C-alpha positions in Angstrom: -36.9 -13.9 11.9 -34.0 -16.0 10.7 -33.3 -13.7 7.8 -33.2 -10.7 10.1 -30.7 -12.4 12.4 -28.4 -13.3 9.5 -28.4 -9.8 8.2 -27.8 -8.4 11.7 -24.7 -10.6 12.1 -23.5 -9.7 8.6 -23.8 -6.0 9.4 -21.8 -6.5 12.7 -19.0 -8.2 10.7 -19.0 -5.5 8.1 -18.8 -2.8 10.7 -15.9 -4.6 12.5 -14.1 -4.9 9.2 -14.6 -1.2 8.4 -13.3 -0.3 11.9 -10.2 -2.5 11.5 -9.5 -1.0 8.1 -9.7 2.6 9.5 -7.3 1.6 12.3 -4.9 0.1 9.8 -5.0 3.3 7.7 -4.4 5.4 10.7 -1.4 3.4 11.7 0.1 3.5 8.2 -0.5 7.3 7.9 0.7 8.3 11.3 4.2 7.0 11.2 7.4 8.5 9.9 8.4 5.0 8.5 8.1 4.6 4.7 5.3 2.3 3.9 4.2 1.1 0.5 3.0 -2.0 -1.2 2.7 -3.2 -4.8 0.8 -5.8 -6.7 2.3 -8.5 -8.9 2.2 -6.1 -11.9 4.2 -3.5 -10.0 1.4 -1.1 -9.3 1.3 0.7 -6.0 -1.5 -0.5 -3.8 -0.6 1.3 -0.6 1.4 4.5 0.0 1.8 6.6 3.1 2.6 10.3 3.3 6.1 9.7 4.4 6.9 7.6 1.3 5.3 10.2 -1.0 7.2 13.0 0.7 10.5 11.2 0.2 9.9 10.6 -3.5 8.8 14.2 -4.0 11.8 15.6 -2.0 14.6 13.5 -3.6 13.2 12.7 -7.0 10.6 15.5 -7.7 7.9 13.0 -8.4 4.4 12.7 -7.2 2.8 9.2 -7.0 -0.6 7.8 -6.1 -2.2 4.4 -5.6 -2.6 2.8 -9.0 0.6 4.3 -10.4 3.2 1.9 -11.8 6.8 1.6 -10.5 7.9 1.2 -14.1 6.3 4.4 -15.3 6.7 6.5 -12.1 10.3 6.1 -10.9 13.2 8.0 -12.3 15.6 6.0 -14.5 18.5 6.1 -12.0 16.6 4.0 -9.5 14.1 2.2 -11.6 16.0 -1.0 -12.2 17.3 -1.5 -8.7 13.8 -1.0 -7.3 12.3 -3.4 -9.8 14.9 -6.0 -8.9 14.2 -5.6 -5.1 10.5 -5.8 -5.6 10.8 -8.9 -7.8 12.7 -10.5 -5.0 10.0 -9.5 -2.5 7.3 -10.8 -4.7 9.1 -14.2 -4.8 9.1 -14.2 -1.0 12.8 -13.5 -0.7 14.2 -11.3 2.1 16.7 -8.5 1.7 17.8 -5.4 3.5 
Protein backbone atom coordinates (compact mmCIF):
# COMPACT_ATOMS: atom_id res chain seq x y z
CA UNK A 1 0.00 0.00 0.00
CA UNK A 2 2.79 2.42 0.85
CA UNK A 3 4.58 1.76 -2.43
CA UNK A 4 1.42 2.55 -4.40
CA UNK A 5 1.00 5.86 -2.55
CA UNK A 6 4.59 6.90 -3.22
CA UNK A 7 4.24 6.08 -6.92
CA UNK A 8 0.92 7.95 -7.11
CA UNK A 9 2.47 11.07 -5.56
CA UNK A 10 5.45 10.78 -7.89
CA UNK A 11 3.16 10.55 -10.92
CA UNK A 12 1.27 13.66 -9.76
CA UNK A 13 4.53 15.61 -9.52
CA UNK A 14 5.67 14.36 -12.94
CA UNK A 15 2.38 15.44 -14.51
CA UNK A 16 2.56 18.87 -12.87
CA UNK A 17 6.13 19.28 -14.12
CA UNK A 18 5.10 18.28 -17.65
CA UNK A 19 2.19 20.73 -17.57
CA UNK A 20 4.43 23.58 -16.41
CA UNK A 21 6.97 22.76 -19.12
CA UNK A 22 4.25 22.92 -21.79
CA UNK A 23 3.03 26.27 -20.45
CA UNK A 24 6.56 27.68 -20.52
CA UNK A 25 7.10 26.46 -24.09
CA UNK A 26 3.80 28.07 -25.14
CA UNK A 27 4.81 31.38 -23.56
CA UNK A 28 8.21 31.33 -25.26
CA UNK A 29 6.79 30.43 -28.67
CA UNK A 30 3.79 32.76 -28.62
CA UNK A 31 5.62 36.04 -28.24
CA UNK A 32 7.18 38.34 -30.78
CA UNK A 33 10.05 38.98 -28.34
CA UNK A 34 13.34 37.31 -29.23
CA UNK A 35 14.07 34.55 -26.75
CA UNK A 36 17.08 32.27 -26.68
CA UNK A 37 19.45 30.77 -24.16
CA UNK A 38 22.86 29.16 -24.29
CA UNK A 39 24.90 26.88 -22.08
CA UNK A 40 28.40 27.59 -20.78
CA UNK A 41 29.89 26.15 -24.00
CA UNK A 42 27.91 28.60 -26.17
CA UNK A 43 25.44 26.03 -27.50
CA UNK A 44 21.83 27.12 -27.96
CA UNK A 45 19.52 25.48 -25.41
CA UNK A 46 16.36 27.48 -26.14
CA UNK A 47 15.20 29.25 -29.31
CA UNK A 48 11.86 30.70 -30.19
CA UNK A 49 10.45 31.22 -33.67
CA UNK A 50 10.90 35.00 -33.53
CA UNK A 51 14.62 34.65 -32.88
CA UNK A 52 15.04 32.06 -35.64
CA UNK A 53 13.11 34.26 -38.10
CA UNK A 54 15.32 37.26 -37.32
CA UNK A 55 18.52 35.32 -37.94
CA UNK A 56 17.10 33.90 -41.16
CA UNK A 57 15.87 37.29 -42.40
CA UNK A 58 18.96 39.36 -41.63
CA UNK A 59 21.77 36.83 -41.85
CA UNK A 60 20.34 34.03 -43.98
CA UNK A 61 21.11 31.38 -41.39
CA UNK A 62 18.98 28.64 -39.88
CA UNK A 63 19.74 27.51 -36.36
CA UNK A 64 18.42 24.85 -34.03
CA UNK A 65 18.85 23.83 -30.42
CA UNK A 66 22.28 22.29 -30.00
CA UNK A 67 23.96 24.55 -32.57
CA UNK A 68 26.97 26.56 -31.43
CA UNK A 69 27.08 30.35 -31.54
CA UNK A 70 30.70 30.07 -32.63
CA UNK A 71 29.87 27.84 -35.60
CA UNK A 72 26.48 29.32 -36.51
CA UNK A 73 26.77 33.09 -36.50
CA UNK A 74 28.23 35.13 -39.35
CA UNK A 75 31.68 36.60 -38.85
CA UNK A 76 30.42 40.20 -38.74
CA UNK A 77 28.47 39.61 -35.50
CA UNK A 78 30.19 36.59 -34.00
CA UNK A 79 32.71 38.39 -31.75
CA UNK A 80 30.26 40.97 -30.39
CA UNK A 81 27.74 38.24 -29.60
CA UNK A 82 30.39 36.08 -27.95
CA UNK A 83 31.50 39.00 -25.79
CA UNK A 84 27.93 39.80 -24.72
CA UNK A 85 27.19 36.16 -23.92
CA UNK A 86 30.42 35.86 -21.93
CA UNK A 87 29.29 38.84 -19.86
CA UNK A 88 25.86 37.26 -19.32
CA UNK A 89 27.38 33.93 -18.29
CA UNK A 90 29.43 35.80 -15.67
CA UNK A 91 26.20 37.34 -14.34
CA UNK A 92 26.92 40.81 -15.68
CA UNK A 93 24.09 43.00 -16.96
CA UNK A 94 24.10 44.88 -20.24
CA UNK A 95 21.65 46.43 -22.67
